[in-house]
Structures are given as C-alpha cells and as structure tokens.
A tleap script that builds the chain and sets N, CA, C and O, in Angstrom:
source leaprc.protein.ff14SB
mol = sequence {
  NMET ARG LYS VAL THR LEU LEU PRO ASP THR
  VAL GLN LEU THR SER SER PRO GLN PRO CYS
  PHE PHE SER CYS TYR SER ALA TYR GLU HIE
  SER VAL LEU GLN ALA HIE ARG ALA ALA SER
  LEU ALA SER LEU ALA THR SER HIE GLY SER
  SER SER PRO THR THR LEU PRO ILE ASP ILE
  THR LEU GLU ALA VAL VAL ALA THR PHE VAL
  VAL CYS LEU GLY MET VAL LEU GLY THR SER
  LYS LEU ARG PRO ILE ARG TRP ARG VAL TRP
  ALA GLY LYS ILE GLU ARG GLU GLY GLU ALA
  GLY PHE LEU ASN SER SER GLY GLU VAL GLU
  LYS ASP TYR VAL GLY ASN PRO PHE ARG LEU
  LEU GLU SER ARG PRO GLY PHE VAL ASP ILE
  ARG LYS GLN ARG ARG GLU PHE ALA GLU TRP
  ALA LYS PRO CGLN
}
set mol.1.N position { 81.080 129.133 124.737 }
set mol.1.CA position { 79.624 130.162 124.600 }
set mol.1.C position { 78.935 130.274 125.984 }
set mol.1.O position { 78.577 129.345 126.708 }
set mol.2.N position { 78.819 131.678 126.211 }
set mol.2.CA position { 78.037 131.695 127.704 }
set mol.2.C position { 76.381 131.493 127.490 }
set mol.2.O position { 75.706 131.920 126.553 }
set mol.3.N position { 75.968 130.762 128.568 }
set mol.3.CA position { 74.765 131.125 128.722 }
set mol.3.C position { 74.142 132.418 129.199 }
set mol.3.O position { 74.438 132.800 130.331 }
set mol.4.N position { 72.940 133.454 128.131 }
set mol.4.CA position { 72.711 134.201 128.830 }
set mol.4.C position { 71.320 133.741 129.873 }
set mol.4.O position { 70.482 132.885 129.590 }
set mol.5.N position { 71.368 134.598 131.159 }
set mol.5.CA position { 70.459 134.309 132.183 }
set mol.5.C position { 70.315 135.259 132.607 }
set mol.5.O position { 71.323 135.853 132.989 }
set mol.6.N position { 68.639 136.070 132.803 }
set mol.6.CA position { 68.162 137.330 133.416 }
set mol.6.C position { 68.236 136.916 134.865 }
set mol.6.O position { 68.195 137.877 135.633 }
set mol.7.N position { 68.314 135.966 135.323 }
set mol.7.CA position { 68.467 135.573 137.445 }
set mol.7.C position { 68.481 134.269 136.982 }
set mol.7.O position { 68.092 133.548 136.063 }
set mol.8.N position { 69.246 134.286 138.264 }
set mol.8.CA position { 70.138 132.617 138.702 }
set mol.8.C position { 68.627 131.605 138.482 }
set mol.8.O position { 67.408 131.771 138.521 }
set mol.9.N position { 69.607 130.500 138.236 }
set mol.9.CA position { 68.564 129.650 138.357 }
set mol.9.C position { 67.494 129.030 139.198 }
set mol.9.O position { 66.670 128.232 138.752 }
set mol.10.N position { 67.542 129.381 140.256 }
set mol.10.CA position { 66.876 128.723 141.371 }
set mol.10.C position { 66.071 129.729 141.701 }
set mol.10.O position { 64.899 129.399 141.886 }
set mol.11.N position { 66.387 131.078 141.859 }
set mol.11.CA position { 64.935 132.158 141.487 }
set mol.11.C position { 64.306 132.170 140.237 }
set mol.11.O position { 63.170 132.613 140.071 }
set mol.12.N position { 65.065 131.659 139.278 }
set mol.12.CA position { 64.010 131.666 138.116 }
set mol.12.C position { 63.023 130.421 138.602 }
set mol.12.O position { 61.877 130.641 138.994 }
set mol.13.N position { 63.517 129.276 138.541 }
set mol.13.CA position { 62.573 128.054 138.473 }
set mol.13.C position { 61.474 128.640 140.148 }
set mol.13.O position { 60.417 128.021 140.022 }
set mol.14.N position { 61.427 129.126 140.894 }
set mol.14.CA position { 60.843 129.720 142.460 }
set mol.14.C position { 59.759 130.702 141.467 }
set mol.14.O position { 58.587 130.360 141.310 }
set mol.15.N position { 60.174 131.606 141.009 }
set mol.15.CA position { 59.060 132.963 140.883 }
set mol.15.C position { 58.513 132.484 139.768 }
set mol.15.O position { 57.288 132.402 139.846 }
set mol.16.N position { 59.256 131.930 138.158 }
set mol.16.CA position { 58.040 131.695 137.145 }
set mol.16.C position { 56.799 131.306 137.437 }
set mol.16.O position { 55.891 132.017 137.009 }
set mol.17.N position { 56.503 130.265 138.119 }
set mol.17.CA position { 55.105 129.753 138.175 }
set mol.17.C position { 54.346 130.585 138.824 }
set mol.17.O position { 53.165 130.377 138.549 }
set mol.18.N position { 54.596 131.990 140.046 }
set mol.18.CA position { 53.429 131.856 141.033 }
set mol.18.C position { 52.972 133.278 139.747 }
set mol.18.O position { 51.773 133.180 139.488 }
set mol.19.N position { 53.728 134.618 138.869 }
set mol.19.CA position { 52.248 134.801 138.078 }
set mol.19.C position { 51.359 134.369 137.538 }
set mol.19.O position { 50.346 135.000 137.236 }
set mol.20.N position { 51.669 132.728 137.224 }
set mol.20.CA position { 50.705 132.284 136.347 }
set mol.20.C position { 49.810 131.685 137.706 }
set mol.20.O position { 48.635 131.456 137.419 }
set mol.21.N position { 50.264 131.345 139.408 }
set mol.21.CA position { 48.953 131.319 139.915 }
set mol.21.C position { 48.241 132.059 140.224 }
set mol.21.O position { 47.213 131.668 140.778 }
set mol.22.N position { 48.533 133.942 139.933 }
set mol.22.CA position { 48.059 134.020 140.499 }
set mol.22.C position { 46.984 134.639 139.941 }
set mol.22.O position { 46.028 135.125 140.545 }
set mol.23.N position { 47.250 134.591 138.273 }
set mol.23.CA position { 46.150 134.889 136.949 }
set mol.23.C position { 45.014 133.832 137.150 }
set mol.23.O position { 43.858 134.180 136.911 }
set mol.24.N position { 45.377 132.082 137.737 }
set mol.24.CA position { 44.576 131.303 137.779 }
set mol.24.C position { 43.105 131.928 138.775 }
set mol.24.O position { 41.922 132.097 138.478 }
set mol.25.N position { 44.139 132.201 140.421 }
set mol.25.CA position { 43.219 132.425 140.942 }
set mol.25.C position { 42.678 133.988 140.924 }
set mol.25.O position { 42.022 134.513 141.824 }
set mol.26.N position { 43.091 134.588 139.727 }
set mol.26.CA position { 41.968 135.744 139.451 }
set mol.26.C position { 41.083 135.272 138.752 }
set mol.26.O position { 40.038 135.889 138.958 }
set mol.27.N position { 40.922 134.171 137.731 }
set mol.27.CA position { 40.134 133.942 137.035 }
set mol.27.C position { 39.062 133.437 137.832 }
set mol.27.O position { 37.930 133.910 137.936 }
set mol.28.N position { 39.678 132.137 138.541 }
set mol.28.CA position { 38.431 131.670 139.522 }
set mol.28.C position { 37.430 132.818 140.078 }
set mol.28.O position { 36.236 133.077 139.924 }
set mol.29.N position { 38.811 133.530 141.001 }
set mol.29.CA position { 37.492 134.325 142.045 }
set mol.29.C position { 36.870 135.416 141.179 }
set mol.29.O position { 36.282 136.392 141.646 }
set mol.30.N position { 37.052 135.166 139.847 }
set mol.30.CA position { 36.017 136.426 138.867 }
set mol.30.C position { 34.493 135.930 138.361 }
set mol.30.O position { 33.492 136.555 138.011 }
set mol.31.N position { 34.920 133.975 138.540 }
set mol.31.CA position { 33.781 133.094 138.107 }
set mol.31.C position { 33.047 133.226 139.623 }
set mol.31.O position { 31.876 133.598 139.703 }
set mol.32.N position { 33.779 132.914 140.715 }
set mol.32.CA position { 32.687 133.391 141.972 }
set mol.32.C position { 32.058 134.164 142.288 }
set mol.32.O position { 31.042 134.167 142.982 }
set mol.33.N position { 32.842 135.245 141.593 }
set mol.33.CA position { 31.841 136.732 142.085 }
set mol.33.C position { 30.855 136.595 140.618 }
set mol.33.O position { 29.813 137.230 140.779 }
set mol.34.N position { 30.911 136.110 139.621 }
set mol.34.CA position { 30.028 136.460 138.652 }
set mol.34.C position { 28.882 135.671 138.864 }
set mol.34.O position { 27.682 135.836 138.645 }
set mol.35.N position { 29.709 134.578 139.450 }
set mol.35.CA position { 28.184 133.263 139.754 }
set mol.35.C position { 27.460 133.917 141.094 }
set mol.35.O position { 26.272 134.226 141.192 }
set mol.36.N position { 28.120 133.999 141.735 }
set mol.36.CA position { 26.998 135.480 143.425 }
set mol.36.C position { 26.414 135.899 142.581 }
set mol.36.O position { 25.349 135.340 142.316 }
set mol.37.N position { 26.812 136.994 141.829 }
set mol.37.CA position { 25.968 138.319 141.302 }
set mol.37.C position { 24.462 137.793 140.531 }
set mol.37.O position { 23.433 138.468 140.482 }
set mol.38.N position { 24.674 136.265 139.899 }
set mol.38.CA position { 23.809 135.965 139.329 }
set mol.38.C position { 22.790 134.905 139.698 }
set mol.38.O position { 21.748 134.449 139.227 }
set mol.39.N position { 23.585 134.718 140.781 }
set mol.39.CA position { 22.437 134.185 141.689 }
set mol.39.C position { 21.382 134.903 142.456 }
set mol.39.O position { 20.234 134.510 142.665 }
set mol.40.N position { 22.071 136.279 142.937 }
set mol.40.CA position { 21.357 137.227 143.714 }
set mol.40.C position { 20.424 138.479 142.283 }
set mol.40.O position { 19.541 139.330 142.397 }
set mol.41.N position { 20.969 138.126 141.470 }
set mol.41.CA position { 20.216 138.979 140.474 }
set mol.41.C position { 19.161 137.668 140.033 }
set mol.41.O position { 18.044 138.066 139.703 }
set mol.42.N position { 19.273 136.794 140.002 }
set mol.42.CA position { 18.112 135.989 139.694 }
set mol.42.C position { 17.154 135.688 140.940 }
set mol.42.O position { 15.944 135.464 140.902 }
set mol.43.N position { 17.871 135.730 141.887 }
set mol.43.CA position { 16.873 135.842 143.344 }
set mol.43.C position { 15.927 137.204 142.955 }
set mol.43.O position { 14.720 136.975 143.033 }
set mol.44.N position { 16.298 138.596 142.545 }
set mol.44.CA position { 15.634 139.919 142.441 }
set mol.44.C position { 14.392 140.109 141.280 }
set mol.44.O position { 13.244 140.551 141.245 }
set mol.45.N position { 15.532 139.390 140.214 }
set mol.45.CA position { 14.697 139.556 139.348 }
set mol.45.C position { 13.944 138.197 138.371 }
set mol.45.O position { 14.331 137.776 137.281 }
set mol.46.N position { 12.978 137.809 139.049 }
set mol.46.CA position { 12.410 136.105 138.018 }
set mol.46.C position { 11.992 136.272 136.945 }
set mol.46.O position { 11.639 135.194 136.466 }
set mol.47.N position { 11.758 137.536 135.936 }
set mol.47.CA position { 11.343 137.757 134.505 }
set mol.47.C position { 12.170 137.862 133.820 }
set mol.47.O position { 11.879 137.535 132.669 }
set mol.48.N position { 13.359 138.255 133.999 }
set mol.48.CA position { 14.105 137.843 132.721 }
set mol.48.C position { 14.792 136.310 132.850 }
set mol.48.O position { 15.069 135.760 133.917 }
set mol.49.N position { 14.959 135.863 131.765 }
set mol.49.CA position { 14.611 134.264 131.297 }
set mol.49.C position { 16.336 134.152 131.132 }
set mol.49.O position { 16.895 133.263 131.774 }
set mol.50.N position { 16.964 134.850 130.470 }
set mol.50.CA position { 18.204 134.550 130.140 }
set mol.50.C position { 19.172 135.629 130.238 }
set mol.50.O position { 19.175 136.833 129.985 }
set mol.51.N position { 20.299 134.454 130.867 }
set mol.51.CA position { 21.693 135.037 131.389 }
set mol.51.C position { 22.491 134.850 130.515 }
set mol.51.O position { 22.824 133.729 130.131 }
set mol.52.N position { 23.141 136.467 129.837 }
set mol.52.CA position { 24.733 136.511 129.239 }
set mol.52.C position { 25.353 136.191 129.489 }
set mol.52.O position { 25.574 136.718 130.579 }
set mol.53.N position { 26.786 134.823 129.083 }
set mol.53.CA position { 27.477 134.260 130.147 }
set mol.53.C position { 28.847 135.737 129.752 }
set mol.53.O position { 28.920 136.460 128.759 }
set mol.54.N position { 29.628 135.697 130.858 }
set mol.54.CA position { 30.548 136.958 130.547 }
set mol.54.C position { 31.834 135.958 130.047 }
set mol.54.O position { 31.958 134.761 129.787 }
set mol.55.N position { 32.794 137.263 130.067 }
set mol.55.CA position { 33.946 136.733 129.717 }
set mol.55.C position { 34.872 137.663 130.365 }
set mol.55.O position { 34.569 138.758 130.839 }
set mol.56.N position { 36.241 137.024 130.336 }
set mol.56.CA position { 37.502 137.178 131.321 }
set mol.56.C position { 37.136 138.324 131.356 }
set mol.56.O position { 36.241 138.577 130.549 }
set mol.57.N position { 37.633 139.537 132.279 }
set mol.57.CA position { 38.167 140.934 131.987 }
set mol.57.C position { 39.870 140.586 130.759 }
set mol.57.O position { 40.793 139.775 130.687 }
set mol.58.N position { 39.556 141.362 130.306 }
set mol.58.CA position { 40.768 142.064 129.654 }
set mol.58.C position { 42.283 142.017 130.184 }
set mol.58.O position { 43.281 141.910 129.471 }
set mol.59.N position { 42.241 142.139 131.895 }
set mol.59.CA position { 43.513 142.154 132.562 }
set mol.59.C position { 43.566 140.928 133.042 }
set mol.59.O position { 44.657 140.867 133.610 }
set mol.60.N position { 43.114 140.082 133.130 }
set mol.60.CA position { 42.742 138.971 133.913 }
set mol.60.C position { 43.564 137.829 132.250 }
set mol.60.O position { 44.447 136.979 132.141 }
set mol.61.N position { 42.747 138.414 131.457 }
set mol.61.CA position { 43.751 137.642 130.261 }
set mol.61.C position { 44.984 137.659 130.108 }
set mol.61.O position { 45.665 136.633 130.125 }
set mol.62.N position { 45.570 139.140 129.890 }
set mol.62.CA position { 46.748 139.389 129.173 }
set mol.62.C position { 47.743 138.847 130.852 }
set mol.62.O position { 48.830 138.276 130.755 }
set mol.63.N position { 47.161 139.140 132.105 }
set mol.63.CA position { 47.635 138.100 132.925 }
set mol.63.C position { 47.871 137.089 132.730 }
set mol.63.O position { 49.045 136.779 132.929 }
set mol.64.N position { 47.102 136.215 132.333 }
set mol.64.CA position { 47.866 134.527 132.225 }
set mol.64.C position { 48.479 134.621 130.815 }
set mol.64.O position { 49.366 133.778 130.686 }
set mol.65.N position { 48.267 135.468 129.583 }
set mol.65.CA position { 49.442 135.409 128.526 }
set mol.65.C position { 50.175 135.426 129.139 }
set mol.65.O position { 50.778 134.379 129.376 }
set mol.66.N position { 50.590 136.804 129.833 }
set mol.66.CA position { 52.274 137.124 129.942 }
set mol.66.C position { 52.946 136.291 131.252 }
set mol.66.O position { 54.084 136.378 131.712 }
set mol.67.N position { 51.970 135.571 131.615 }
set mol.67.CA position { 52.484 134.379 133.237 }
set mol.67.C position { 52.667 133.425 131.913 }
set mol.67.O position { 53.625 133.858 131.273 }
set mol.68.N position { 52.203 132.512 131.410 }
set mol.68.CA position { 52.343 131.667 130.403 }
set mol.68.C position { 53.874 131.681 129.797 }
set mol.68.O position { 54.682 130.754 129.732 }
set mol.69.N position { 54.050 133.652 129.192 }
set mol.69.CA position { 54.945 133.407 128.688 }
set mol.69.C position { 56.073 133.679 129.726 }
set mol.69.O position { 57.074 133.104 129.301 }
set mol.70.N position { 56.266 134.121 130.555 }
set mol.70.CA position { 57.419 133.920 131.460 }
set mol.70.C position { 57.386 132.576 132.057 }
set mol.70.O position { 58.320 131.893 131.637 }
set mol.71.N position { 56.910 132.195 132.581 }
set mol.71.CA position { 56.688 129.825 132.540 }
set mol.71.C position { 57.669 129.627 131.382 }
set mol.71.O position { 58.771 129.368 131.865 }
set mol.72.N position { 57.704 129.645 130.087 }
set mol.72.CA position { 57.873 129.445 128.897 }
set mol.72.C position { 59.571 130.191 128.769 }
set mol.72.O position { 60.540 129.442 128.892 }
set mol.73.N position { 59.678 130.989 128.636 }
set mol.73.CA position { 60.598 131.415 128.902 }
set mol.73.C position { 61.822 131.168 130.172 }
set mol.73.O position { 63.038 131.006 130.065 }
set mol.74.N position { 61.165 131.203 131.070 }
set mol.74.CA position { 62.207 130.782 132.409 }
set mol.74.C position { 62.632 129.509 132.192 }
set mol.74.O position { 63.633 129.079 132.765 }
set mol.75.N position { 61.605 128.454 130.972 }
set mol.75.CA position { 61.953 126.566 130.893 }
set mol.75.C position { 62.595 126.807 129.654 }
set mol.75.O position { 63.167 125.752 129.382 }
set mol.76.N position { 62.823 127.716 128.672 }
set mol.76.CA position { 63.966 127.675 127.552 }
set mol.76.C position { 64.888 128.111 128.604 }
set mol.76.O position { 65.325 127.250 129.368 }
set mol.77.N position { 65.126 128.932 128.698 }
set mol.77.CA position { 66.743 129.576 129.826 }
set mol.77.C position { 67.428 128.779 130.119 }
set mol.77.O position { 68.507 128.435 129.637 }
set mol.78.N position { 66.419 128.118 131.589 }
set mol.78.CA position { 67.071 127.344 132.147 }
set mol.78.C position { 67.909 125.595 132.008 }
set mol.78.O position { 68.679 124.964 132.731 }
set mol.79.N position { 67.160 125.308 130.524 }
set mol.79.CA position { 68.045 124.050 130.514 }
set mol.79.C position { 69.296 124.134 129.784 }
set mol.79.O position { 69.851 125.122 129.303 }
set mol.80.N position { 69.684 122.740 129.793 }
set mol.80.CA position { 71.085 123.212 129.593 }
set mol.80.C position { 71.031 122.715 127.677 }
set mol.80.O position { 70.217 122.259 126.875 }
set mol.81.N position { 72.439 123.166 127.709 }
set mol.81.CA position { 73.171 123.183 126.227 }
set mol.81.C position { 72.776 121.242 125.586 }
set mol.81.O position { 73.087 120.136 126.030 }
set mol.82.N position { 71.937 121.735 124.336 }
set mol.82.CA position { 71.749 120.307 123.518 }
set mol.82.C position { 72.319 119.412 122.904 }
set mol.82.O position { 73.092 119.864 122.059 }
set mol.83.N position { 72.288 118.566 122.944 }
set mol.83.CA position { 72.914 117.712 122.560 }
set mol.83.C position { 72.639 116.826 121.086 }
set mol.83.O position { 71.446 116.722 120.802 }
set mol.84.N position { 73.561 116.215 120.174 }
set mol.84.CA position { 73.298 115.702 118.951 }
set mol.84.C position { 72.378 114.432 118.886 }
set mol.84.O position { 72.647 113.541 119.692 }
set mol.85.N position { 71.762 114.319 118.383 }
set mol.85.CA position { 71.053 113.366 118.606 }
set mol.85.C position { 71.382 111.744 117.865 }
set mol.85.O position { 70.810 110.669 117.679 }
set mol.86.N position { 72.718 112.422 117.607 }
set mol.86.CA position { 73.452 110.985 116.382 }
set mol.86.C position { 73.950 110.035 117.858 }
set mol.86.O position { 72.839 110.181 118.369 }
set mol.87.N position { 74.509 109.424 118.636 }
set mol.87.CA position { 75.006 108.768 119.492 }
set mol.87.C position { 76.582 108.997 118.481 }
set mol.87.O position { 77.687 109.176 118.993 }
set mol.88.N position { 76.429 108.960 117.636 }
set mol.88.CA position { 78.230 108.182 116.895 }
set mol.88.C position { 78.761 109.546 117.397 }
set mol.88.O position { 79.749 109.674 118.121 }
set mol.89.N position { 77.701 110.915 116.750 }
set mol.89.CA position { 78.525 112.588 116.869 }
set mol.89.C position { 79.127 112.826 118.323 }
set mol.89.O position { 80.322 112.981 118.576 }
set mol.90.N position { 77.652 112.826 119.593 }
set mol.90.CA position { 77.804 112.612 120.448 }
set mol.90.C position { 79.601 111.761 121.161 }
set mol.90.O position { 80.521 112.165 121.872 }
set mol.91.N position { 79.284 110.498 120.452 }
set mol.91.CA position { 81.006 109.889 121.681 }
set mol.91.C position { 82.416 110.474 120.114 }
set mol.91.O position { 83.565 110.043 120.219 }
set mol.92.N position { 82.203 111.010 119.402 }
set mol.92.CA position { 82.741 111.306 118.358 }
set mol.92.C position { 83.737 112.169 119.305 }
set mol.92.O position { 84.855 111.888 119.736 }
set mol.93.N position { 82.784 113.524 119.503 }
set mol.93.CA position { 83.124 114.617 120.304 }
set mol.93.C position { 83.939 114.086 121.684 }
set mol.93.O position { 85.141 114.004 121.933 }
set mol.94.N position { 82.986 113.831 122.300 }
set mol.94.CA position { 83.972 112.691 123.480 }
set mol.94.C position { 85.228 112.332 123.287 }
set mol.94.O position { 85.985 112.570 124.228 }
set mol.95.N position { 85.781 111.713 122.126 }
set mol.95.CA position { 87.105 110.829 122.228 }
set mol.95.C position { 87.839 111.761 121.458 }
set mol.95.O position { 89.029 111.506 121.273 }
set mol.96.N position { 87.223 113.080 120.839 }
set mol.96.CA position { 88.436 113.686 120.443 }
set mol.96.C position { 88.193 114.439 121.802 }
set mol.96.O position { 88.668 113.958 122.831 }
set mol.97.N position { 87.432 115.663 121.838 }
set mol.97.CA position { 88.101 116.980 123.369 }
set mol.97.C position { 87.982 115.884 124.263 }
set mol.97.O position { 89.117 115.706 124.705 }
set mol.98.N position { 87.120 114.966 124.817 }
set mol.98.CA position { 87.224 114.634 126.244 }
set mol.98.C position { 86.526 115.412 126.938 }
set mol.98.O position { 85.473 115.924 126.558 }
set mol.99.N position { 87.055 115.569 128.026 }
set mol.99.CA position { 85.923 116.360 129.394 }
set mol.99.C position { 86.071 117.622 128.997 }
set mol.99.O position { 85.009 118.220 129.165 }
set mol.100.N position { 87.245 118.581 128.360 }
set mol.100.CA position { 87.844 119.706 127.786 }
set mol.100.C position { 85.981 120.122 127.181 }
set mol.100.O position { 85.181 121.046 127.328 }
set mol.101.N position { 86.015 119.181 126.683 }
set mol.101.CA position { 84.254 119.163 125.316 }
set mol.101.C position { 82.886 119.966 126.214 }
set mol.101.O position { 82.125 120.824 125.767 }
set mol.102.N position { 82.898 119.414 127.464 }
set mol.102.CA position { 81.460 119.449 128.057 }
set mol.102.C position { 81.835 120.187 129.842 }
set mol.102.O position { 81.448 119.916 130.979 }
set mol.103.N position { 82.958 121.397 129.120 }
set mol.103.CA position { 83.053 122.506 130.403 }
set mol.103.C position { 82.130 123.225 130.601 }
set mol.103.O position { 81.927 124.049 129.709 }
set mol.104.N position { 81.157 123.248 131.847 }
set mol.104.CA position { 80.836 124.700 131.962 }
set mol.104.C position { 81.070 125.786 131.994 }
set mol.104.O position { 82.276 125.991 132.136 }
set mol.105.N position { 80.099 127.191 131.888 }
set mol.105.CA position { 80.597 128.846 132.093 }
set mol.105.C position { 82.040 129.003 133.525 }
set mol.105.O position { 83.014 129.738 133.687 }
set mol.106.N position { 81.646 128.282 133.999 }
set mol.106.CA position { 82.584 128.346 135.636 }
set mol.106.C position { 83.618 127.738 135.143 }
set mol.106.O position { 84.676 128.318 135.388 }
set mol.107.N position { 83.719 126.609 134.429 }
set mol.107.CA position { 85.448 125.814 134.069 }
set mol.107.C position { 84.727 124.819 134.925 }
set mol.107.O position { 85.628 124.459 135.683 }
set mol.108.N position { 83.446 124.028 135.332 }
set mol.108.CA position { 83.454 122.650 135.745 }
set mol.108.C position { 82.857 121.889 134.960 }
set mol.108.O position { 81.952 122.342 134.259 }
set mol.109.N position { 83.192 120.677 134.901 }
set mol.109.CA position { 82.656 119.168 133.878 }
set mol.109.C position { 81.483 119.171 134.132 }
set mol.109.O position { 81.253 118.999 135.329 }
set mol.110.N position { 80.196 119.360 133.186 }
set mol.110.CA position { 79.117 118.758 133.512 }
set mol.110.C position { 78.629 117.924 134.379 }
set mol.110.O position { 79.062 116.772 134.429 }
set mol.111.N position { 77.775 118.306 135.101 }
set mol.111.CA position { 77.061 117.372 136.018 }
set mol.111.C position { 76.091 116.066 134.483 }
set mol.111.O position { 75.525 115.158 135.092 }
set mol.112.N position { 76.005 116.003 133.818 }
set mol.112.CA position { 75.540 114.815 132.957 }
set mol.112.C position { 76.485 114.204 132.239 }
set mol.112.O position { 76.363 113.240 131.483 }
set mol.113.N position { 77.848 115.092 132.643 }
set mol.113.CA position { 78.905 114.268 131.495 }
set mol.113.C position { 79.249 112.442 132.090 }
set mol.113.O position { 79.433 112.069 133.249 }
set mol.114.N position { 79.239 111.786 131.086 }
set mol.114.CA position { 79.092 110.006 131.190 }
set mol.114.C position { 79.893 109.465 130.670 }
set mol.114.O position { 79.776 108.261 130.443 }
set mol.115.N position { 81.325 110.384 130.188 }
set mol.115.CA position { 82.090 109.622 129.645 }
set mol.115.C position { 81.868 109.243 128.526 }
set mol.115.O position { 80.778 109.599 128.077 }
set mol.116.N position { 82.938 108.219 127.436 }
set mol.116.CA position { 82.035 107.048 126.398 }
set mol.116.C position { 81.248 106.216 126.764 }
set mol.116.O position { 81.353 105.314 127.595 }
set mol.117.N position { 80.017 106.696 125.790 }
set mol.117.CA position { 79.046 105.836 125.973 }
set mol.117.C position { 79.102 104.500 125.290 }
set mol.117.O position { 78.295 103.571 125.253 }
set mol.118.N position { 79.949 104.623 124.912 }
set mol.118.CA position { 80.739 102.710 123.929 }
set mol.118.C position { 81.941 102.374 124.917 }
set mol.118.O position { 82.606 101.495 124.369 }
set mol.119.N position { 82.504 102.717 126.172 }
set mol.119.CA position { 83.437 102.212 126.405 }
set mol.119.C position { 83.201 100.481 126.952 }
set mol.119.O position { 83.897 99.483 126.761 }
set mol.120.N position { 82.249 100.626 127.499 }
set mol.120.CA position { 81.873 99.032 127.985 }
set mol.120.C position { 81.706 98.179 127.157 }
set mol.120.O position { 81.752 96.988 127.466 }
set mol.121.N position { 81.400 98.727 125.525 }
set mol.121.CA position { 81.947 97.771 124.363 }
set mol.121.C position { 83.002 97.263 124.102 }
set mol.121.O position { 83.347 96.083 124.044 }
set mol.122.N position { 83.944 98.940 123.810 }
set mol.122.CA position { 85.387 98.612 123.518 }
set mol.122.C position { 85.929 97.770 124.454 }
set mol.122.O position { 86.652 96.908 123.953 }
set mol.123.N position { 85.842 97.738 125.420 }
set mol.123.CA position { 86.903 97.100 126.715 }
set mol.123.C position { 86.362 95.298 126.639 }
set mol.123.O position { 86.745 94.554 127.542 }
set mol.124.N position { 85.507 94.761 125.548 }
set mol.124.CA position { 85.463 93.723 125.861 }
set mol.124.C position { 86.381 92.577 125.412 }
set mol.124.O position { 87.355 93.329 125.403 }
set mol.125.N position { 86.843 91.543 125.078 }
set mol.125.CA position { 88.006 90.980 125.254 }
set mol.125.C position { 88.102 90.451 122.993 }
set mol.125.O position { 89.007 90.016 122.281 }
set mol.126.N position { 87.026 90.739 122.803 }
set mol.126.CA position { 87.254 90.298 121.339 }
set mol.126.C position { 86.757 91.497 120.415 }
set mol.126.O position { 86.154 91.259 119.369 }
set mol.127.N position { 87.030 92.784 120.836 }
set mol.127.CA position { 87.087 93.887 120.355 }
set mol.127.C position { 88.178 94.490 119.852 }
set mol.127.O position { 89.010 94.909 120.657 }
set mol.128.N position { 88.407 94.666 118.383 }
set mol.128.CA position { 89.358 95.218 117.683 }
set mol.128.C position { 89.500 96.122 117.398 }
set mol.128.O position { 89.014 96.300 116.281 }
set mol.129.N position { 90.242 97.496 118.048 }
set mol.129.CA position { 90.355 98.889 118.092 }
set mol.129.C position { 90.877 99.363 117.084 }
set mol.129.O position { 92.068 99.643 117.217 }
set mol.130.N position { 90.159 99.675 115.539 }
set mol.130.CA position { 90.772 99.952 114.646 }
set mol.130.C position { 91.553 101.639 114.825 }
set mol.130.O position { 92.771 101.602 114.654 }
set mol.131.N position { 91.200 102.485 115.015 }
set mol.131.CA position { 92.106 103.359 115.511 }
set mol.131.C position { 93.208 103.797 115.525 }
set mol.131.O position { 93.863 104.594 114.854 }
set mol.132.N position { 93.491 102.581 117.207 }
set mol.132.CA position { 94.539 102.170 117.957 }
set mol.132.C position { 95.661 101.356 116.767 }
set mol.132.O position { 96.771 101.820 116.505 }
set mol.133.N position { 95.187 100.269 116.239 }
set mol.133.CA position { 96.189 99.412 114.824 }
set mol.133.C position { 96.600 99.684 114.131 }
set mol.133.O position { 97.472 99.035 113.554 }
set mol.134.N position { 95.844 101.772 113.514 }
set mol.134.CA position { 96.128 102.251 112.585 }
set mol.134.C position { 97.349 103.448 113.570 }
set mol.134.O position { 98.489 103.638 113.145 }
set mol.135.N position { 96.893 104.040 114.711 }
set mol.135.CA position { 98.255 104.604 115.112 }
set mol.135.C position { 99.453 103.886 115.723 }
set mol.135.O position { 100.523 104.489 115.803 }
set mol.136.N position { 99.320 102.465 116.217 }
set mol.136.CA position { 100.154 101.485 115.951 }
set mol.136.C position { 101.520 101.586 114.746 }
set mol.136.O position { 102.624 102.125 114.830 }
set mol.137.N position { 100.872 100.825 113.669 }
set mol.137.CA position { 101.338 100.981 112.590 }
set mol.137.C position { 101.823 102.256 111.708 }
set mol.137.O position { 102.699 102.129 110.853 }
set mol.138.N position { 101.055 103.746 112.038 }
set mol.138.CA position { 101.605 104.817 111.734 }
set mol.138.C position { 103.323 105.390 112.514 }
set mol.138.O position { 104.127 106.250 112.154 }
set mol.139.N position { 103.311 104.738 113.303 }
set mol.139.CA position { 104.391 104.588 114.536 }
set mol.139.C position { 105.482 104.263 114.180 }
set mol.139.O position { 106.539 104.836 114.442 }
set mol.140.N position { 105.253 102.922 113.294 }
set mol.140.CA position { 105.686 101.558 113.290 }
set mol.140.C position { 106.618 102.116 112.029 }
set mol.140.O position { 107.844 102.123 111.912 }
set mol.141.N position { 105.393 102.662 110.974 }
set mol.141.CA position { 105.863 102.722 109.510 }
set mol.141.C position { 107.131 103.962 109.862 }
set mol.141.O position { 108.281 103.663 109.542 }
set mol.142.N position { 106.813 105.669 110.679 }
set mol.142.CA position { 107.408 107.266 110.536 }
set mol.142.C position { 109.213 106.618 110.670 }
set mol.142.O position { 110.252 107.072 110.193 }
set mol.143.N position { 108.975 105.515 111.447 }
set mol.143.CA position { 111.254 105.566 111.382 }
set mol.143.C position { 111.925 104.618 110.369 }
set mol.143.O position { 113.117 104.373 110.560 }
set mol.144.N position { 111.046 103.820 108.878 }
set mol.144.CA position { 111.480 103.687 107.671 }
set mol.144.C position { 111.435 104.551 107.110 }
set mol.144.O position { 111.822 104.548 105.941 }
savepdb mol mol.pdb
quit
C-alpha cells in the first residue's frame, strides 16, 4: 500500500507551520493596533468611561483555523505506517515475513525496522524453541 502525499515530506514539514506563524503575527499586530487606537482615543475623549473589547476580524480567525488544519494534515500525512500495539502480533509478522514485511514504497527496508525483538531472549542457553523442534519432528516423521 502506497502512502499518498500531497508534497514531499521535507517541503511539507518546513512549509506547513508557516501559515500558523503568519496568523499568530496577524493576531499580535491586530492587538497592538487596537491597543494603540484605544490609547489615542482615551487621550482625545476622557468622557467615555467604558471601552468595548474588540474581537479578532474574521479573516485572521479563518487564517488561524486553516493554518491549524494544514499543520495537523501535514503531521498526519507525514507519519509512518502504524504498527500493532501488541508485541506478539508485531513479532509474529517479523517471524513470518521478515524484512519483506517492512518494505516502504521505494522497496527499501524501513529505517525503524529492528528485526525480531525477542532474539536476545531466544538466543539464551536455556531457551527451548518449540517451533524448531516441531519442524524437526515433522521432517523426521515424514519419511516413515
């Protein structure tokens, strides 16, 4: 199964936070301008006691929402294939398929492939490999 990407991973990782930074700067600039405007209006007319709080304009709000969506989409599309949570399922796949089960779309073994996670336990002197004994018995019983 091929991973669908809209842009190459490096371009996606470097450019997806950029709209988020722009929306943050726009919100900051808007708040500074509103504070400056409120200060200048307060110095002109001291008779108005209440100042109404202003909200962000809709374009800055939409920019922030779209930027957040683009960042989340980039993170989701940039992740590797999920692995089973249960180790016995993952180890069973490694045992059955080996490296062939962990090939990426370009035919190379994935960089996080570590092989059988139980190989250190299986190589200890007192370990009894039941599957190996079962195969040896089946080969011994076949010719008879």
